LUMFI-124594 format. One record per residue (C-alpha): residue in one letter; residue number from 1; x, y, z. Coordinates in pm, 1 decimal. Example, Ala and Ser with C-alpha at 12.3 -4.5 7.8 and 13.67 -1.06 7.14 Angstrom:
<"A",1,<1230.0,-450.0,780.0>>
<"S",2,<1367.0,-106.0,714.0>>
END
This chain:
<"X",1,<5431.2,-4454.2,-806.9>>
<"X",2,<5356.6,-4514.1,-1161.4>>
<"X",3,<5419.9,-4180.7,-1325.7>>
<"X",4,<5105.5,-4211.4,-1494.8>>
<"X",5,<4937.8,-4120.7,-1174.9>>
<"X",6,<5181.1,-3869.2,-1040.3>>
<"X",7,<4912.3,-3563.3,-1005.7>>
<"X",8,<5070.7,-3462.1,-1336.9>>
<"X",9,<5036.9,-3700.9,-1611.2>>
<"X",10,<4752.4,-3874.6,-1445.5>>
<"X",11,<4539.5,-3817.7,-1112.7>>
<"X",12,<4720.2,-3881.0,-813.2>>
<"X",13,<4505.4,-4193.6,-609.2>>
<"X",14,<4267.7,-4051.4,-363.6>>
<"X",15,<4432.7,-4245.3,-67.7>>
<"X",16,<4775.6,-4065.3,-125.7>>
<"X",17,<4564.7,-3706.7,-116.0>>
<"X",18,<4527.2,-3531.3,199.1>>
<"X",19,<4188.1,-3506.9,348.6>>
<"X",20,<4116.8,-3153.1,238.8>>
<"X",21,<4223.7,-3209.4,-117.5>>
<"X",22,<3980.7,-3521.2,-145.7>>
<"X",23,<3704.1,-3350.7,11.6>>
<"X",24,<3728.6,-3065.0,-241.8>>
<"X",25,<3733.6,-3308.0,-534.9>>
<"X",26,<3418.9,-3449.8,-375.5>>
<"X",27,<3257.0,-3081.4,-375.4>>
<"X",28,<3329.2,-3059.1,-726.2>>
<"X",29,<3199.6,-3360.5,-815.4>>
<"X",30,<2869.2,-3269.8,-666.3>>
<"X",31,<2875.4,-3571.0,-396.7>>
<"X",32,<2547.7,-3545.5,-224.6>>
<"X",33,<2575.8,-3537.5,133.3>>
<"X",34,<2965.9,-3466.7,164.1>>
<"X",35,<3107.8,-3268.0,434.6>>
<"X",36,<3107.8,-2917.2,371.2>>
<"X",37,<3448.2,-2688.7,288.2>>
<"X",38,<3494.2,-2402.6,532.9>>
<"X",39,<3651.0,-2112.8,308.4>>
<"X",40,<3543.0,-1732.4,315.1>>
<"X",41,<3528.7,-1483.5,29.4>>
<"X",42,<3721.6,-1214.9,173.9>>
<"X",43,<3710.3,-925.0,387.8>>
<"X",44,<3618.4,-529.3,395.2>>
<"X",45,<3564.7,-540.9,746.7>>
<"X",46,<3917.2,-577.9,867.7>>
<"X",47,<3989.7,-206.8,920.4>>
<"X",48,<3648.3,-181.0,1126.7>>
<"X",49,<3719.6,-472.7,1331.1>>
<"X",50,<4054.2,-333.4,1404.8>>
<"X",51,<3931.4,-32.4,1561.4>>
<"X",52,<3703.8,-245.7,1790.0>>
<"X",53,<4031.1,-412.3,1878.1>>
<"X",54,<4033.7,-730.7,1663.4>>
<"X",55,<4357.7,-724.9,1510.0>>
<"X",56,<4377.7,-902.5,1138.5>>
<"X",57,<4579.1,-1208.5,1289.7>>
<"X",58,<4309.9,-1303.8,1520.6>>
<"X",59,<4055.2,-1273.3,1229.7>>
<"X",60,<4240.8,-1549.2,1035.8>>
<"X",61,<4305.8,-1763.7,1358.3>>
<"X",62,<3957.3,-1749.9,1405.1>>
<"X",63,<3879.1,-1884.2,1048.1>>
<"X",64,<4104.0,-2169.7,1089.6>>
<"X",65,<3945.4,-2248.8,1463.4>>
<"X",66,<3630.3,-2252.1,1265.4>>
<"X",67,<3748.2,-2544.2,1043.0>>
<"X",68,<3909.9,-2361.3,734.8>>
<"X",69,<3970.5,-2617.8,504.6>>
<"X",70,<4007.3,-2495.4,166.3>>
<"X",71,<4362.6,-2583.9,126.2>>
<"X",72,<4306.7,-2864.9,-200.6>>
<"X",73,<4364.1,-2591.3,-458.5>>
<"X",74,<4656.5,-2411.9,-582.6>>
<"X",75,<4635.7,-2101.9,-789.8>>
<"X",76,<4842.5,-1966.2,-1074.2>>
<"X",77,<4817.2,-1608.8,-1196.3>>
<"X",78,<4999.1,-1397.8,-1458.9>>
<"X",79,<4676.9,-1360.1,-1666.1>>
<"X",80,<4531.5,-1082.6,-1537.5>>
<"X",81,<4241.8,-1090.2,-1259.4>>
<"X",82,<4035.3,-773.5,-1281.0>>
<"X",83,<4240.0,-630.8,-1569.1>>
<"X",84,<4427.7,-727.7,-1857.0>>
<"X",85,<4795.7,-839.1,-1740.2>>
<"X",86,<5050.2,-582.9,-1866.6>>
<"X",87,<5420.4,-625.1,-1930.6>>
<"X",88,<5547.5,-371.0,-1860.8>>
<"X",89,<5245.7,-213.4,-1622.1>>
<"X",90,<5162.5,145.2,-1647.8>>
<"X",91,<5337.8,377.4,-1412.1>>
<"X",92,<5134.7,453.8,-1116.3>>
<"X",93,<5128.3,828.7,-1037.6>>
<"X",94,<4904.5,1094.4,-876.8>>
<"X",95,<4804.1,1312.6,-1142.7>>
<"X",96,<4610.3,1579.6,-956.5>>
<"X",97,<4550.1,1683.4,-594.0>>
<"X",98,<4180.2,1765.3,-559.6>>
<"X",99,<4174.3,1849.0,-190.4>>
<"X",100,<4003.5,1544.9,-9.3>>
<"X",101,<4093.7,1337.2,-326.8>>
<"X",102,<4357.1,1260.7,-559.8>>
<"X",103,<4322.4,1135.6,-924.8>>
<"X",104,<4570.7,873.3,-1000.2>>
<"X",105,<4680.0,687.7,-1295.0>>
<"X",106,<4686.3,321.4,-1174.7>>
<"X",107,<4885.7,12.4,-1290.6>>
<"X",108,<4641.1,-47.0,-1594.0>>
<"X",109,<4633.4,280.9,-1719.2>>
<"X",110,<4308.1,401.7,-1585.8>>
<"X",111,<4240.2,741.9,-1403.3>>
<"X",112,<4120.5,676.2,-1073.6>>
<"X",113,<3977.5,930.3,-808.5>>
<"X",114,<4038.8,795.2,-452.4>>
<"X",115,<4015.6,963.7,-95.0>>
<"X",116,<4351.4,1111.5,-41.6>>
<"X",117,<4632.5,837.1,101.3>>
<"X",118,<4360.4,545.4,96.7>>
<"X",119,<4344.5,305.6,-163.4>>
<"X",120,<4154.6,24.3,1.8>>
<"X",121,<3807.3,-15.2,171.9>>
<"X",122,<3585.4,173.6,-52.3>>
<"X",123,<3486.9,184.5,-417.6>>
<"X",124,<3703.7,462.9,-603.5>>
<"X",125,<3570.4,655.4,-925.5>>
<"X",126,<3710.9,556.7,-1229.7>>
<"X",127,<3750.1,876.7,-1454.8>>
<"X",128,<3904.5,755.6,-1761.6>>
<"X",129,<4041.9,438.4,-1936.7>>
<"X",130,<4322.4,393.4,-2201.4>>
<"X",131,<4123.1,269.6,-2486.2>>
<"X",132,<3928.5,487.5,-2692.9>>
<"X",133,<3993.5,362.3,-3046.6>>
<"X",134,<4212.7,132.4,-3248.4>>
<"X",135,<4477.2,377.8,-3239.1>>
<"X",136,<4488.4,432.5,-2848.0>>
<"X",137,<4479.6,42.2,-2790.1>>
<"X",138,<4781.1,32.9,-3025.5>>
<"X",139,<4958.4,279.8,-2864.5>>
<"X",140,<4886.0,219.4,-2489.5>>
<"X",141,<4811.3,-127.1,-2442.1>>
<"X",142,<4878.9,-389.5,-2742.0>>
<"X",143,<5279.2,-376.2,-2706.7>>
<"X",144,<5208.2,-443.1,-2318.2>>
<"X",145,<5041.2,-764.6,-2416.5>>
<"X",146,<5296.1,-923.9,-2635.6>>
<"X",147,<5240.4,-1295.3,-2566.8>>
<"X",148,<5634.6,-1382.0,-2645.3>>
<"X",149,<5735.0,-1088.9,-2377.4>>
<"X",150,<6054.4,-1263.7,-2229.7>>
<"X",151,<5949.5,-1117.4,-1872.1>>
<"X",152,<5625.8,-1249.0,-1906.2>>
<"X",153,<5704.6,-1581.7,-1973.0>>
<"X",154,<5993.6,-1582.8,-1740.6>>
<"X",155,<5738.3,-1492.2,-1459.3>>
<"X",156,<5505.0,-1759.9,-1595.7>>
<"X",157,<5777.7,-2036.6,-1562.7>>
<"X",158,<5869.8,-1914.3,-1247.2>>
<"X",159,<5502.2,-1970.5,-1111.4>>
<"X",160,<5479.3,-2293.2,-1294.5>>
<"X",161,<5792.1,-2411.7,-1144.5>>
<"X",162,<5671.8,-2347.6,-781.4>>
<"X",163,<5323.7,-2510.6,-852.6>>
<"X",164,<5483.7,-2840.9,-937.3>>
<"X",165,<5502.4,-2947.1,-583.7>>
<"X",166,<5157.9,-2879.5,-538.2>>
<"X",167,<5049.2,-3066.0,-873.0>>
<"X",168,<5232.7,-3377.0,-732.4>>
<"X",169,<5012.4,-3381.7,-395.9>>
<"X",170,<4716.7,-3396.9,-597.2>>
<"X",171,<4590.7,-3038.7,-519.0>>
<"X",172,<4357.0,-2909.3,-785.7>>
<"X",173,<4553.7,-2700.2,-1025.3>>
<"X",174,<4365.8,-2341.5,-1099.1>>
<"X",175,<4425.7,-2086.1,-1359.5>>
<"X",176,<4314.0,-1759.7,-1269.1>>
<"X",177,<4228.3,-1570.3,-1574.4>>
<"X",178,<4082.9,-1187.4,-1660.4>>
<"X",179,<3741.4,-1276.3,-1828.7>>
<"X",180,<3654.9,-1106.9,-2177.0>>
<"X",181,<3396.2,-874.8,-2044.3>>
<"X",182,<3610.2,-801.1,-1747.9>>
<"X",183,<3910.2,-705.5,-1964.3>>
<"X",184,<3724.0,-508.1,-2218.9>>
<"X",185,<3571.6,-277.0,-1931.9>>
<"X",186,<3918.7,-211.7,-1767.8>>
<"X",187,<4037.0,-114.6,-2124.4>>
<"X",188,<3776.5,108.1,-2245.4>>
<"X",189,<3556.0,164.8,-1928.4>>
<"X",190,<3178.9,62.2,-1811.1>>
<"X",191,<2941.6,265.5,-1986.8>>
<"X",192,<3203.6,344.7,-2322.4>>
<"X",193,<3203.5,-15.6,-2376.7>>
<"X",194,<2845.0,-73.6,-2412.2>>
<"X",195,<2846.2,178.6,-2680.3>>
<"X",196,<3148.0,60.6,-2833.6>>
<"X",197,<2993.2,-276.2,-2910.1>>
<"X",198,<2768.7,-95.1,-3195.9>>
<"X",199,<2988.9,187.8,-3246.2>>
<"X",200,<3325.1,8.2,-3315.6>>
<"X",201,<3265.5,-362.0,-3304.3>>
<"X",202,<3581.5,-419.5,-3523.8>>
<"X",203,<3793.6,-262.8,-3205.1>>
<"X",204,<3605.8,-503.9,-2972.9>>
<"X",205,<3696.1,-780.6,-3189.7>>
<"X",206,<4036.7,-680.3,-3215.0>>
<"X",207,<4087.8,-640.4,-2836.3>>
<"X",208,<3945.8,-975.3,-2803.0>>
<"X",209,<4163.6,-1117.3,-3028.9>>
<"X",210,<4450.9,-1022.2,-2822.8>>
<"X",211,<4310.7,-1161.5,-2522.5>>
<"X",212,<4265.7,-1495.6,-2659.1>>
<"X",213,<4621.6,-1458.8,-2806.2>>
<"X",214,<4793.3,-1384.7,-2483.1>>
<"X",215,<4595.0,-1641.6,-2257.1>>
<"X",216,<4625.2,-1922.4,-2474.1>>
<"X",217,<5013.3,-1861.3,-2475.9>>
<"X",218,<5047.3,-1805.2,-2130.0>>
<"X",219,<4813.6,-2116.6,-2015.6>>
<"X",220,<5024.6,-2290.4,-2262.7>>
<"X",221,<5356.0,-2253.3,-2095.3>>
<"X",222,<5163.4,-2342.0,-1772.6>>
<"X",223,<5086.8,-2672.7,-1899.2>>
<"X",224,<5444.7,-2771.5,-1992.4>>
<"X",225,<5461.8,-2800.4,-1613.8>>
<"X",226,<5127.8,-2962.2,-1507.5>>
<"X",227,<4776.7,-3060.3,-1601.3>>
<"X",228,<4487.9,-2817.6,-1501.9>>
<"X",229,<4187.2,-2896.5,-1293.9>>
<"X",230,<4003.5,-2578.0,-1305.3>>
<"X",231,<3998.4,-2232.4,-1471.3>>
<"X",232,<3844.8,-1928.5,-1268.7>>
<"X",233,<3732.9,-1634.5,-1480.7>>
<"X",234,<3692.0,-1303.0,-1309.6>>
<"X",235,<3395.4,-1172.1,-1514.1>>
<"X",236,<3167.6,-907.2,-1389.2>>
<"X",237,<2905.8,-927.7,-1680.7>>
<"X",238,<2618.2,-916.7,-1449.4>>
<"X",239,<2458.1,-643.4,-1255.1>>
<"X",240,<2155.0,-607.9,-1039.6>>
<"X",241,<1923.4,-620.4,-1339.3>>
<"X",242,<2090.4,-945.4,-1511.5>>
<"X",243,<2354.9,-908.6,-1764.2>>
<"X",244,<2521.5,-593.1,-1922.9>>
<"X",245,<2463.2,-744.0,-2284.5>>
<"X",246,<2236.7,-971.0,-2479.5>>
<"X",247,<2298.6,-1331.5,-2534.7>>
<"X",248,<2303.2,-1232.5,-2928.1>>
<"X",249,<2598.5,-959.1,-2827.8>>
<"X",250,<2755.9,-1236.8,-2591.0>>
<"X",251,<2759.5,-1495.6,-2849.9>>
<"X",252,<2894.5,-1272.5,-3102.1>>
<"X",253,<3190.6,-1106.7,-2921.8>>
<"X",254,<3235.6,-1295.4,-2630.3>>
<"X",255,<3149.0,-1692.3,-2630.2>>
<"X",256,<3378.5,-1772.3,-2956.1>>
<"X",257,<3698.5,-1635.8,-2771.7>>
<"X",258,<3604.9,-1833.6,-2458.7>>
<"X",259,<3536.5,-2152.8,-2651.2>>
<"X",260,<3854.3,-2130.3,-2858.7>>
<"X",261,<4088.5,-2091.8,-2544.6>>
<"X",262,<3901.6,-2338.9,-2371.6>>
<"X",263,<3960.8,-2598.0,-2674.5>>
<"X",264,<4299.5,-2497.9,-2682.6>>
<"X",265,<4353.7,-2568.2,-2302.5>>
<"X",266,<4174.0,-2911.9,-2306.5>>
<"X",267,<4358.2,-3010.4,-2608.5>>
<"X",268,<4707.3,-2955.9,-2410.9>>
<"X",269,<4642.2,-3136.8,-2116.5>>
<"X",270,<4906.9,-3402.1,-2032.2>>
<"X",271,<4631.8,-3589.9,-1823.1>>
<"X",272,<4400.5,-3654.6,-2138.1>>
<"X",273,<4146.4,-3801.3,-1868.6>>
<"X",274,<4135.9,-3497.8,-1629.2>>
<"X",275,<3827.7,-3275.4,-1634.6>>
<"X",276,<3885.5,-2919.9,-1659.6>>
<"X",277,<3633.1,-2714.3,-1445.5>>
<"X",278,<3537.9,-2378.4,-1552.7>>
<"X",279,<3426.4,-2126.5,-1313.6>>
<"X",280,<3253.0,-1809.0,-1343.4>>
<"X",281,<3290.4,-1516.0,-1065.1>>
<"X",282,<3047.2,-1250.2,-1160.2>>
<"X",283,<2892.9,-1014.1,-922.5>>
<"X",284,<2496.2,-892.4,-981.0>>
<"X",285,<2221.3,-1116.4,-1100.0>>
<"X",286,<2411.9,-1418.4,-1257.2>>
<"X",287,<2101.9,-1621.0,-1340.0>>
<"X",288,<2062.8,-1492.5,-1696.9>>
<"X",289,<2453.0,-1593.7,-1733.2>>
<"X",290,<2384.9,-1946.8,-1650.2>>
<"X",291,<2270.5,-2082.8,-1959.1>>
<"X",292,<2515.2,-1910.5,-2184.8>>
<"X",293,<2805.4,-2003.2,-1978.8>>
<"X",294,<2658.9,-2371.9,-1983.4>>
<"X",295,<2733.8,-2337.8,-2337.0>>
<"X",296,<3102.4,-2320.1,-2288.0>>
<"X",297,<3108.9,-2580.8,-2033.9>>
<"X",298,<3082.1,-2378.7,-1694.7>>
<"X",299,<3092.5,-2591.2,-1379.8>>
<"X",300,<3109.4,-2369.8,-1114.9>>
<"X",301,<2970.7,-1997.7,-1039.4>>
<"X",302,<3007.6,-1725.0,-745.0>>
<"X",303,<2934.8,-1535.6,-552.4>>
<"X",304,<2557.6,-1556.0,-575.8>>
<"X",305,<2462.8,-1206.5,-448.3>>
<"X",306,<2129.4,-1219.2,-291.4>>
<"X",307,<2059.0,-846.7,-305.6>>
<"X",308,<2046.2,-901.0,-667.4>>
<"X",309,<1795.6,-1195.2,-677.2>>
<"X",310,<2030.4,-1501.8,-644.9>>
<"X",311,<1898.4,-1756.5,-382.3>>
<"X",312,<2138.6,-2046.5,-351.3>>
<"X",313,<1877.6,-2295.4,-296.9>>
<"X",314,<1649.0,-2196.4,-600.6>>
<"X",315,<1990.0,-2187.6,-826.0>>
<"X",316,<2100.5,-2538.4,-681.6>>
<"X",317,<1758.2,-2682.1,-750.0>>
<"X",318,<1744.5,-2558.5,-1130.4>>
<"X",319,<2103.4,-2654.2,-1205.0>>
<"X",320,<2193.2,-2978.4,-1092.9>>
<"X",321,<2580.0,-3040.2,-1116.2>>
<"X",322,<2628.2,-2675.1,-1084.7>>
<"X",323,<2886.9,-2613.7,-851.7>>
<"X",324,<2812.8,-2323.3,-617.3>>
<"X",325,<3000.2,-2056.4,-410.9>>
<"X",326,<2875.7,-1802.3,-171.4>>
<"X",327,<2513.0,-1734.8,-148.5>>
<"X",328,<2501.4,-1598.4,229.5>>
<"X",329,<2321.6,-1265.4,249.9>>
<"X",330,<2580.9,-986.2,362.5>>
<"X",331,<2304.1,-820.5,512.2>>
<"X",332,<2185.5,-1094.4,704.6>>
<"X",333,<2526.9,-1132.8,865.9>>
<"X",334,<2473.1,-785.2,975.6>>
<"X",335,<2124.9,-819.9,1117.4>>
<"X",336,<2233.4,-1044.3,1406.8>>
<"X",337,<2235.6,-1385.3,1541.3>>
<"X",338,<1881.8,-1464.2,1492.3>>
<"X",339,<1875.4,-1360.8,1157.1>>
<"X",340,<2190.5,-1583.0,1086.5>>
<"X",341,<2054.7,-1899.0,1235.9>>
<"X",342,<1730.0,-1882.2,1044.2>>
<"X",343,<1925.9,-1849.2,736.9>>
<"X",344,<2155.6,-2120.9,807.9>>
<"X",345,<1877.7,-2369.3,890.5>>
<"X",346,<1696.7,-2242.6,544.0>>
<"X",347,<2004.8,-2320.7,328.9>>
<"X",348,<2241.0,-2566.2,501.5>>
<"X",349,<2028.5,-2874.4,533.2>>
<"X",350,<1916.7,-2863.0,155.2>>
<"X",351,<2268.9,-2780.9,17.8>>
<"X",352,<2443.4,-3028.7,204.4>>
<"X",353,<2209.7,-3307.5,66.8>>
<"X",354,<2256.5,-3164.7,-259.9>>
<"X",355,<2637.8,-3147.6,-246.7>>
<"X",356,<2861.5,-2919.3,-454.0>>
<"X",357,<2826.2,-2586.7,-237.1>>
<"X",358,<3079.9,-2413.2,-45.3>>
<"X",359,<2919.7,-2157.7,163.6>>
<"X",360,<3051.8,-1797.5,212.6>>
<"X",361,<2931.7,-1450.7,238.6>>
<"X",362,<2808.5,-1323.8,-96.7>>
<"X",363,<3117.4,-1100.5,-129.8>>
<"X",364,<3392.4,-954.3,92.5>>
<"X",365,<3238.4,-942.3,459.3>>
<"X",366,<3165.0,-589.5,502.3>>
<"X",367,<3223.7,-359.7,773.6>>
<"X",368,<2851.4,-353.2,869.4>>
<"X",369,<2928.1,-712.8,1007.7>>
<"X",370,<3034.3,-721.8,1365.6>>
<"X",371,<3321.2,-965.4,1432.4>>
<"X",372,<3087.8,-1158.3,1698.6>>
<"X",373,<2832.5,-1196.9,1413.8>>
<"X",374,<3058.9,-1323.0,1152.8>>
<"X",375,<3191.4,-1555.5,1443.6>>
<"X",376,<2870.5,-1679.0,1490.6>>
<"X",377,<2792.3,-1743.5,1133.1>>
<"X",378,<3123.7,-1956.9,1090.9>>
<"X",379,<3037.8,-2157.7,1407.2>>
<"X",380,<2707.8,-2258.6,1259.5>>
<"X",381,<2842.5,-2360.0,956.0>>
<"X",382,<3108.3,-2587.8,1122.1>>
<"X",383,<2800.7,-2811.3,1213.4>>
<"X",384,<2795.1,-2929.2,849.4>>
<"X",385,<3192.8,-2948.8,805.1>>
<"X",386,<3167.6,-3332.0,913.8>>
END
């Protein structure tokens, strides 16, 4: 094979890709009437289902039975997710026993109130965060975000080397990055952050400068090994009323750092012809965010939470060429088979004709959804998989 088409320096020929990889690339190209990719967002229901006699391995066996074919992508991490990627992380330790609850310092330096002995399956209470001002940012976090940390670079190279075989198979190579707003929220806290934009804008810019420095250096290491197909930003910048900050604030504090990072990544590609897809993952009503993120080249958005007003058919019609994940109302999955059928029949014929849609629950499948209902949902989706 010509090294120019080895999956790293140039795109692997389509005939050399496996079927699922080629199909995923068709989906990202918004190819009309292409078979629909089968995947799931995740599960918050496993504990409940286990109590009902459905072990976790049965859930994943069933997912594959119903055509799971989201295998055309390989993701590398080490640039955070919901928090900054600290080296070293904070020590995880219980700080206080509060009867039914316990206060813990987590790996990101936050003080978190949990049910005693439980860490998953519910939303904890975030009591405190590590950054209050410039002094605490420098003392608690800045040194943990050193782009030249030998441990960080070693782990990045380990992941990059492990990813090379997937690139040579033509898989879509994805970098998973903690988005700027998610990063700031984890450092400062959801409510204090909103005040900080006004009270200490210099601190916000200093935090963002370090976000950029860290992620441009780490992504550069990955790009020594393979060309990137997608950058997934985990970025909960929306809630059920829209965006947490105004477009003007976004353009001042957030957009320029996104733009510079994306410019760097695109300039470093070994495959100069390859398109770098940009995916935004945000809960809540994402509709006001779409035009802003299109300014920096967003190609894909998820998970389209219906309770916040997101209708995948409407968003798809108004945004041709935008790849969409999610959009199936978790409440409908809990309502029963007839409700599921009506929603399948409303969404799927339209979205299959449009292309560029991967149907999943609009967040992790909640415990209110029975295993029987979930299986019916996945079985009905199979009608659109071929």
